[in-house]
BAFI-3210 file (N, C-alpha, C; in Angstrom, 3 decimals, decimal comma, padded with zeros to 6 digits):
// residues 134
n [1|2|3|4|5|6|7|8|9|10|11|12|13|14|15|16|17|18|19|20|21|22|23|24|25|26|27|28|29|30|31|32|33|34|35|36|37|38|39|40|41|42|43|44|45|46|47|48|49|50|51|52|53|54|55|56|57|58|59|60|61|62|63|64|65|66|67|68|69|70|71|72|73|74|75|76|77|78|79|80|81|82|83|84|85|86|87|88|89|90|91|92|93|94|95|96|97|98|99|100|101|102|103|104|105|106|107|108|109|110|111|112|113|114|115|116|117|118|119|120|121|122|123|124|125|126|127|128|129|130|131|132|133|134]
n.u [016,137|014,093|012,722|009,342|006,924|005,167|001,922|000,377|-002,128|-004,504|-005,509|-007,907|-009,507|-012,960|-014,141|-016,575|-016,684|-018,192|-019,044|-018,410|-021,013|-020,733|-017,952|-017,396|-015,507|-014,028|-015,343|-013,735|-012,310|-011,192|-008,365|-008,978|-011,011|-010,160|-007,763|-008,940|-010,426|-008,210|-006,931|-008,787|-009,062|-006,435|-006,592|-008,462|-007,790|-006,589|-003,466|-001,213|-003,199|-003,117|-002,248|001,072|002,353|002,838|003,433|001,732|-000,964|-003,189|-003,272|-005,948|-008,345|-008,152|-008,057|-010,603|-012,081|-011,131|-011,613|-013,810|-012,572|-010,889|-008,186|-007,649|-008,760|-006,767|-004,605|-005,402|-005,555|-002,960|-001,715|-003,001|-002,073|000,705|000,672|-000,612|001,293|003,411|002,430|000,975|002,162|001,331|-000,052|000,180|000,071|-001,967|-003,548|-004,728|-007,461|-009,419|-012,454|-014,248|-017,554|-019,782|-022,576|-023,372|-021,729|-019,372|-016,474|-015,451|-013,622|-011,365|-009,541|-007,335|-005,696|-003,363|-003,046|-000,261|001,297|-001,027|-002,018|-004,404|-006,417|-006,717|-007,815|-010,563|-011,334|-013,717|-015,177|-016,993|-016,273|-017,188|-017,390|-018,961|-021,492|-024,333]
n.v [-004,465|-003,666|-000,432|000,435|001,045|004,048|005,305|007,899|007,787|006,895|007,813|008,109|008,635|008,173|005,531|006,109|008,616|010,695|013,840|016,262|018,152|020,486|021,505|021,065|019,066|015,759|012,910|011,404|008,518|006,747|005,439|002,198|001,681|002,623|001,020|-001,404|-001,320|-000,923|-003,301|-005,104|-004,117|-004,647|-007,367|-007,767|-006,601|-007,419|-008,986|-007,030|-005,222|-002,645|000,374|001,384|-000,067|-003,166|-005,256|-005,139|-006,446|-009,417|-013,004|-013,698|-012,863|-014,244|-016,892|-017,535|-018,877|-021,419|-024,790|-025,301|-026,144|-027,366|-027,380|-025,387|-023,249|-023,116|-022,479|-019,808|-018,462|-018,627|-017,100|-014,513|-013,948|-013,598|-011,454|-009,363|-009,002|-007,953|-005,595|-004,051|-002,491|-001,438|-003,325|-006,239|-009,537|-011,917|-014,281|-015,847|-017,220|-019,315|-020,662|-022,894|-022,624|-024,638|-024,825|-022,256|-021,584|-020,111|-018,491|-018,125|-015,780|-015,119|-012,815|-012,094|-009,555|-007,159|-003,793|-001,988|000,062|001,322|000,321|-001,088|-004,106|-007,307|-007,201|-008,219|-009,120|-010,089|-011,728|-012,554|-014,355|-014,610|-016,270|-015,582|-013,087|-012,109]
n.w [013,422|010,682|009,876|010,074|007,495|007,108|006,336|004,483|003,835|001,147|-001,988|-004,668|-007,901|-008,551|-010,676|-011,876|-012,628|-011,701|-010,520|-007,780|-006,779|-005,265|-005,366|-007,977|-008,579|-009,397|-007,791|-005,160|-003,990|-001,018|000,852|002,172|000,361|-002,045|-002,417|-002,674|-004,858|-006,655|-006,546|-007,519|-010,145|-011,207|-011,166|-013,112|-015,430|-018,723|-019,560|-021,260|-022,105|-021,111|-022,193|-023,290|-021,316|-021,564|-019,822|-017,752|-015,911|-015,926|-016,532|-016,116|-017,522|-019,915|-019,107|-018,125|-019,983|-019,998|-019,174|-016,436|-013,436|-010,548|-010,916|-012,909|-011,362|-009,322|-010,824|-011,749|-009,269|-008,470|-010,527|-010,119|-007,540|-008,115|-009,874|-008,324|-006,312|-007,806|-008,981|-007,072|-004,678|-002,262|-000,703|001,337|000,616|002,010|001,299|-001,684|-003,111|-005,278|-006,250|-008,030|-009,078|-009,989|-010,449|-011,095|-013,030|-012,735|-011,314|-008,037|-006,359|-003,765|-002,123|000,334|002,006|003,556|004,308|003,667|006,125|006,986|009,313|009,774|009,958|008,508|005,231|003,022|-000,143|-002,355|-005,292|-008,025|-011,044|-014,267|-017,377|-019,500|-020,691|-018,941]
ca.u [014,737|013,620|011,598|007,892|006,431|003,879|001,207|-000,287|-003,423|-004,498|-006,766|-007,954|-010,790|-013,979|-014,352|-017,933|-016,420|-019,164|-018,518|-019,141|-021,720|-020,361|-016,850|-017,242|-014,345|-014,365|-015,538|-012,583|-012,334|-009,955|-007,894|-009,450|-011,833|-009,183|-006,831|-009,694|-010,635|-006,977|-006,565|-009,711|-008,715|-005,317|-007,016|-009,411|-007,112|-005,860|-002,117|-001,106|-004,372|-002,886|-001,380|002,483|002,839|002,339|003,584|000,726|-002,300|-003,069|-003,824|-007,246|-009,550|-007,986|-008,200|-011,933|-012,641|-010,632|-012,494|-013,925|-012,231|-010,101|-006,860|-007,790|-008,996|-005,654|-003,678|-005,826|-005,229|-001,313|-001,352|-003,437|-001,017|002,020|000,344|-000,851|002,428|004,139|001,751|000,336|003,151|000,642|-000,657|000,747|-000,972|-002,139|-003,846|-005,577|-008,179|-010,325|-013,250|-015,204|-018,969|-020,296|-023,951|-023,521|-020,705|-018,466|-015,261|-015,357|-012,280|-011,276|-008,205|-007,073|-004,495|-003,170|-002,571|001,069|001,356|-002,344|-002,295|-005,678|-006,260|-006,678|-009,086|-010,938|-011,916|-014,384|-015,902|-017,375|-015,958|-017,944|-016,831|-020,033|-022,312|-025,824]
ca.v [-004,466|-002,641|000,548|000,149|002,201|004,720|005,861|009,114|007,523|006,682|008,576|007,793|008,925|007,152|005,270|006,500|009,981|011,627|015,110|016,764|019,420|021,630|022,006|020,607|018,153|014,386|012,269|010,647|007,331|006,896|004,435|000,895|001,459|002,765|-000,115|-002,658|-001,038|-001,072|-004,769|-005,638|-003,635|-005,355|-008,680|-007,840|-006,162|-008,572|-008,812|-006,358|-004,346|-001,247|001,138|001,768|-000,964|-004,401|-006,248|-004,939|-007,144|-010,875|-013,958|-014,044|-012,730|-015,380|-018,245|-017,812|-019,680|-022,761|-025,720|-024,876|-027,245|-026,893|-027,148|-024,057|-022,267|-022,978|-021,685|-018,466|-017,921|-018,467|-015,948|-013,390|-013,621|-013,032|-010,197|-008,369|-008,772|-007,297|-004,241|-003,163|-002,293|-000,943|-004,254|-007,444|-010,562|-013,018|-015,372|-015,705|-018,448|-019,439|-021,801|-023,068|-022,745|-025,312|-024,591|-020,801|-021,549|-018,974|-018,685|-017,208|-015,465|-014,332|-012,144|-011,560|-008,699|-006,157|-002,585|-001,559|001,292|001,963|-000,158|-001,713|-005,511|-007,914|-006,905|-009,194|-008,762|-011,287|-011,310|-013,813|-014,153|-015,460|-016,227|-015,080|-012,095|-012,483]
ca.w [012,960|009,804|010,283|009,429|006,658|007,633|005,174|004,766|003,300|-000,175|-002,611|-006,094|-008,382|-008,937|-012,217|-012,444|-013,143|-011,286|-009,795|-006,651|-007,122|-004,434|-005,794|-009,389|-008,701|-009,361|-006,538|-004,716|-003,069|-000,129|001,737|001,847|-000,888|-003,226|-002,600|-003,064|-006,315|-007,484|-006,565|-008,450|-011,507|-011,546|-011,423|-014,373|-016,690|-019,424|-019,844|-022,569|-022,324|-020,612|-023,151|-022,910|-020,403|-021,940|-018,849|-016,735|-016,208|-015,461|-017,526|-015,767|-018,627|-020,947|-018,347|-017,735|-020,972|-019,828|-018,445|-015,005|-012,497|-009,430|-011,304|-013,542|-010,396|-008,683|-011,772|-011,772|-007,982|-008,574|-011,370|-009,379|-006,449|-008,717|-010,418|-007,360|-005,610|-008,644|-009,392|-006,018|-003,669|-000,946|-000,004|001,583|000,313|002,957|000,544|-002,834|-003,385|-006,292|-006,113|-009,064|-008,796|-011,255|-010,703|-011,644|-014,135|-012,521|-010,489|-006,879|-006,030|-002,506|-001,778|001,683|002,090|004,674|003,634|004,364|006,661|007,537|010,667|009,784|010,023|007,065|004,360|002,219|-001,327|-002,999|-006,431|-009,009|-012,340|-015,396|-018,734|-020,419|-020,227|-018,832]
c.u [014,520|012,610|010,356|007,541|005,138|003,248|000,645|-001,769|-003,379|-005,706|-006,779|-009,337|-011,699|-014,034|-015,647|-017,644|-017,540|-018,529|-019,240|-019,849|-021,372|-018,991|-016,432|-015,936|-014,761|-014,401|-014,255|-012,949|-011,089|-009,690|-008,264|-010,225|-010,892|-008,268|-007,648|-010,137|-009,331|-006,588|-007,405|-009,417|-007,463|-005,778|-007,827|-008,781|-006,295|-004,317|-001,891|-002,146|-004,110|-001,878|-000,001|003,010|002,328|002,637|002,520|-000,438|-002,038|-003,502|-005,495|-008,266|-009,355|-008,322|-009,623|-012,607|-012,106|-011,844|-012,640|-013,755|-011,327|-008,768|-006,817|-007,892|-007,728|-004,605|-004,067|-005,349|-003,710|-001,035|-001,790|-002,400|000,196|001,755|000,104|000,441|003,442|003,668|001,091|001,193|002,463|-000,001|000,351|-000,199|-000,991|-002,579|-004,767|-006,198|-009,203|-011,176|-014,192|-016,543|-019,660|-021,767|-024,265|-022,594|-019,823|-017,444|-015,337|-013,981|-012,328|-009,791|-008,188|-005,759|-004,481|-002,581|-001,402|001,032|000,168|-002,593|-003,689|-005,360|-006,299|-008,079|-009,331|-011,699|-012,449|-015,239|-015,977|-016,941|-016,686|-017,386|-017,825|-020,749|-023,750|-026,676]
c.v [-003,493|-001,698|000,182|001,314|002,632|005,397|007,024|008,892|007,494|007,412|008,305|008,425|007,861|006,805|005,587|007,870|010,869|012,779|015,616|018,074|020,707|022,312|021,681|019,716|016,762|013,870|011,385|009,585|007,231|005,695|002,910|000,651|001,745|001,714|-001,378|-002,445|-001,404|-002,506|-005,428|-005,242|-004,397|-006,735|-008,887|-007,323|-007,211|-008,107|-008,214|-005,343|-002,952|-000,705|001,456|000,928|-002,420|-005,538|-006,210|-005,740|-008,624|-011,668|-014,210|-013,922|-013,914|-016,753|-018,575|-018,686|-021,157|-023,538|-025,342|-026,104|-026,662|-026,556|-025,799|-022,905|-022,081|-022,190|-020,111|-017,840|-017,630|-017,126|-014,566|-013,120|-013,156|-011,616|-009,061|-007,958|-007,869|-005,824|-003,424|-003,337|-001,902|-002,029|-005,499|-008,634|-011,535|-014,212|-015,020|-017,143|-018,353|-020,725|-021,852|-023,379|-023,288|-025,070|-023,130|-020,575|-020,204|-019,370|-017,615|-017,026|-014,652|-013,954|-011,534|-010,744|-007,685|-004,979|-002,060|-000,128|001,861|001,507|-000,833|-003,281|-006,048|-007,564|-008,105|-008,742|-010,050|-010,861|-012,672|-013,404|-015,094|-015,227|-015,593|-014,049|-012,579|-011,441]
c.w [011,976|010,304|009,432|008,676|007,233|006,419|005,556|004,344|001,739|-000,763|-004,211|-006,604|-008,662|-010,297|-012,760|-012,979|-012,857|-010,568|-008,727|-006,936|-006,403|-005,015|-007,238|-009,698|-008,904|-008,058|-006,223|-003,787|-002,309|000,507|001,240|000,634|-002,169|-003,456|-003,117|-004,609|-007,196|-007,560|-007,616|-009,785|-011,996|-011,953|-012,712|-015,512|-017,344|-019,602|-021,241|-022,853|-021,990|-021,751|-022,521|-021,882|-020,567|-020,956|-017,800|-017,028|-015,682|-016,718|-017,176|-016,769|-019,596|-020,302|-018,015|-018,753|-021,019|-019,130|-016,917|-014,137|-011,462|-009,900|-012,102|-012,466|-009,704|-009,527|-011,787|-010,425|-007,956|-009,422|-010,711|-008,331|-006,967|-009,217|-009,400|-006,542|-006,469|-008,929|-008,310|-004,847|-002,179|-000,248|000,313|001,589|001,482|002,174|-000,667|-003,091|-004,482|-006,211|-007,183|-008,517|-010,014|-011,498|-011,374|-012,817|-013,991|-011,519|-009,308|-006,508|-004,708|-002,259|-000,497|001,646|003,336|003,919|004,361|004,859|007,235|008,833|010,805|009,678|008,650|006,534|003,464|001,099|-002,062|-004,180|-007,130|-010,375|-013,194|-016,769|-019,804|-019,908|-020,071|-019,205]
res [m|p|p|s|r|v|s|k|g|f|k|d|i|s|l|s|f|q|y|n|p|i|n|n|d|l|i|a|i|k|n|e|t|a|i|a|r|s|v|r|n|i|a|q|i|a|l|g|e|k|l|f|d|n|r|f|g|s|q|l|p|r|s|l|f|d|n|l|d|q|v|s|a|d|m|i|a|f|d|l|e|a|t|i|k|e|f|e|p|r|v|e|l|v|s|v|s|a|f|p|n|y|d|e|n|n|l|n|v|v|i|d|y|r|i|i|g|l|g|a|g|t|n|q|l|s|f|a|l|t|p|t|r|r]
***
């Protein structure tokens, strides 16, 4: 049986770039919050958008302008699953689902994952994607 990986915890900076008034350092986000933010960022960064790494990202931003139906939702879920497996080694994916919401003209995405080495249960990240700005 292979040994299980044990994590020391995860830490990242907040993208709001606010600072702590006590120590004048950037505010940090930790563990589950840091990984949820990372998974969401991976999903929303367009393929080729990251400088010096044109393989990073997903087809999701381009796919949002396709026709809203279950076939395109399944293709987006499949692409997200492959992208997260490749670029986020700290998580083990359980499932990725996308559901079209025709009334709101958006796509609801639900990502279930386990954090490797943290010993916590399954985490769920859900968000709505819209092709237009409101």
